[in-house]
C-alpha atoms as one frame of an Amber mdcrd trajectory, in Angstrom:
protein
   0.000   0.000   0.000   1.013   3.574  -0.558   1.321   6.385   1.916  -0.495
   8.882  -0.293  -2.719  11.145   1.749  -5.574  12.807  -0.055  -7.253  15.956
   1.206 -10.879  15.622   2.241 -13.145  16.721  -0.581 -15.978  17.998   1.614
 -18.367  17.905  -1.337 -16.007  19.646  -3.764 -15.659  18.432  -7.344 -12.346
  16.842  -8.270 -10.560  16.318 -11.563  -9.012  12.866 -11.778  -6.496  11.692
 -14.373  -5.644   8.001 -14.688  -3.094   6.666 -17.161  -2.797   3.175 -18.620
   0.207   1.020 -17.782   3.245   2.034 -19.847   0.916   4.335 -21.777  -0.383
   1.404 -23.771  -3.389   2.411 -25.905  -5.712   0.023 -24.074  -8.659   2.331
 -24.719  -8.074   2.711 -28.451 -11.023   0.526 -29.421 -14.589   1.803 -29.311
 -15.525  -1.382 -27.429 -13.055  -0.715 -24.603 -14.101   2.923 -24.328 -17.767
   1.909 -24.174 -16.971  -0.797 -21.622 -15.180   1.758 -19.450 -18.161   4.137
 -19.628 -20.476   1.279 -18.624 -18.175   0.410 -15.731 -18.107   4.030 -14.548
 -21.932   4.055 -14.539 -21.991   0.812 -12.542 -19.500   2.175 -10.022 -21.678
   5.296  -9.725 -24.448   3.089  -8.354 -22.124   1.570  -5.740 -20.134   4.654
  -4.691 -22.421   7.642  -5.005 -20.860  10.365  -7.138 -21.937  12.780  -9.812
 -20.116  12.779 -13.134 -19.656  16.413 -14.129 -17.491  15.763 -17.172 -15.217
  13.216 -18.787 -13.015  12.342 -21.714 -11.709   8.867 -22.516  -8.490   8.946
 -24.531  -6.537   5.970 -25.886  -4.064   5.858 -22.986  -5.600   8.016 -20.251
  -8.844   9.362 -18.874  -9.941  12.611 -17.265 -12.972  12.466 -14.993 -14.543
  15.428 -13.263 -16.410  13.942 -10.305 -18.283  15.112  -7.246 -18.298  12.225
  -4.763 -21.089  12.224  -2.171 -18.562  10.933   0.352 -14.770  11.185   0.506
 -14.315   7.871  -1.322 -12.256   9.007  -4.309  -9.644   6.268  -3.912 -12.358
   3.600  -3.624 -14.131   4.959  -6.709 -10.961   4.921  -8.795  -9.860   1.527
  -7.506 -13.233   0.067  -8.386 -13.246   1.555 -11.898  -9.687   0.474 -12.658
 -10.040  -3.058 -11.250 -13.358  -3.746 -12.967 -11.997  -2.586 -16.316  -8.849
  -4.716 -15.996 -10.897  -7.789 -15.034 -13.479  -7.341 -17.788 -10.728  -6.992
 -20.406  -8.678  -9.763 -18.806  -5.616  -7.514 -18.483  -3.247  -8.419 -15.699
  -2.366  -4.753 -15.405  -4.256  -2.038 -17.211  -3.510   1.110 -15.218  -0.611
   2.831 -13.558  -0.964   2.200  -9.819  -1.885   5.737  -8.834  -3.956   8.574
 -10.223  -3.586  12.336 -10.220  -6.259  14.529  -8.668  -7.021  18.222  -8.390
  -9.710  19.556  -6.057 -11.783  22.206  -7.804 -11.692  25.459  -5.840 -14.421
  27.590  -7.408 -16.640  28.014 -10.471 -13.821  29.538 -12.552 -11.585  26.556
 -11.739 -14.432  24.174 -12.646 -14.999  25.898 -15.994 -11.289  25.832 -16.875
 -11.001  22.125 -16.115 -14.143  21.276 -18.065 -12.683  23.218 -20.993  -9.399
  21.368 -20.589 -10.906  17.885 -20.684 -13.230  18.750 -23.558 -10.353  20.165
 -25.617  -8.111  17.141 -24.895  -8.996  15.131 -28.049  -8.116  18.160 -30.196
  -4.889  18.707 -28.260  -3.867  15.101 -28.938  -4.708  15.373 -32.655  -7.579
  12.885 -32.588 -10.172  15.336 -33.982 -10.304  18.903 -35.267 -13.108  19.981
 -32.910 -14.342  18.674 -29.530 -17.813  18.068 -31.020 -16.338  15.379 -33.296
 -15.205  13.210 -30.381 -17.745  10.664 -29.141 -16.159   9.689 -25.810 -16.445
  12.978 -24.011 -19.153  14.868 -22.185 -18.738  17.833 -24.561 -21.819  17.178
 -26.706 -24.008  16.826 -23.601 -22.897  20.333 -22.628 -23.677  21.565 -26.159
 -27.211  20.154 -25.783 -27.587  22.151 -22.560 -26.286  25.312 -24.340 -23.185
  25.560 -22.159 -20.908  25.355 -25.210 -21.458  26.262 -28.817 -20.970  23.320
 -31.152 -17.950  24.915 -32.856 -16.173  25.751 -29.558 -12.490  24.839 -29.698
 -12.485  24.199 -33.450 -10.540  27.263 -34.568  -7.866  27.574 -31.879  -6.895
  26.702 -28.325  -9.329  28.495 -26.026  -7.469  31.233 -24.124  -8.652  30.106
 -20.683  -6.804  26.778 -21.041  -3.687  27.923 -22.906  -0.739  26.670 -20.913
  -2.663  24.066 -18.919  -1.041  20.672 -19.239  -2.221  17.846 -17.021  -1.795
  15.154 -19.652
């Protein structure tokens, strides 16, 4: 076991980044991405949390969560173990994950922008709306983003941010 100490969330949202073992593209296939989304929904029923945003890349994920209880490590352990077992991988994920507690609405908006722009940043699509495994289009439906957001250039509010 590790000696990592995580700050209590006290109801705050948190951005979580988890990376596959040796950066293998274990999530490259549509089937594995869909399986991971299904697993996250199952884990949501066990460990109460709200999914505020997400993006599933080929070798890492960003999740913006608001756990009902301070169970972030249990949530991530459950997601990672279930995915590895379902795919029959001995090891699918790096042992730890990176987290950032969201401090205020501005911080939340910046991190949502960051995860939604991630597929463009990594050259997978030309606009966030073209990427299926992200919460971006759900935010477009709720009129939070315009459909062409992030298509022309890096949004200024996330220029220089680099979590993955």
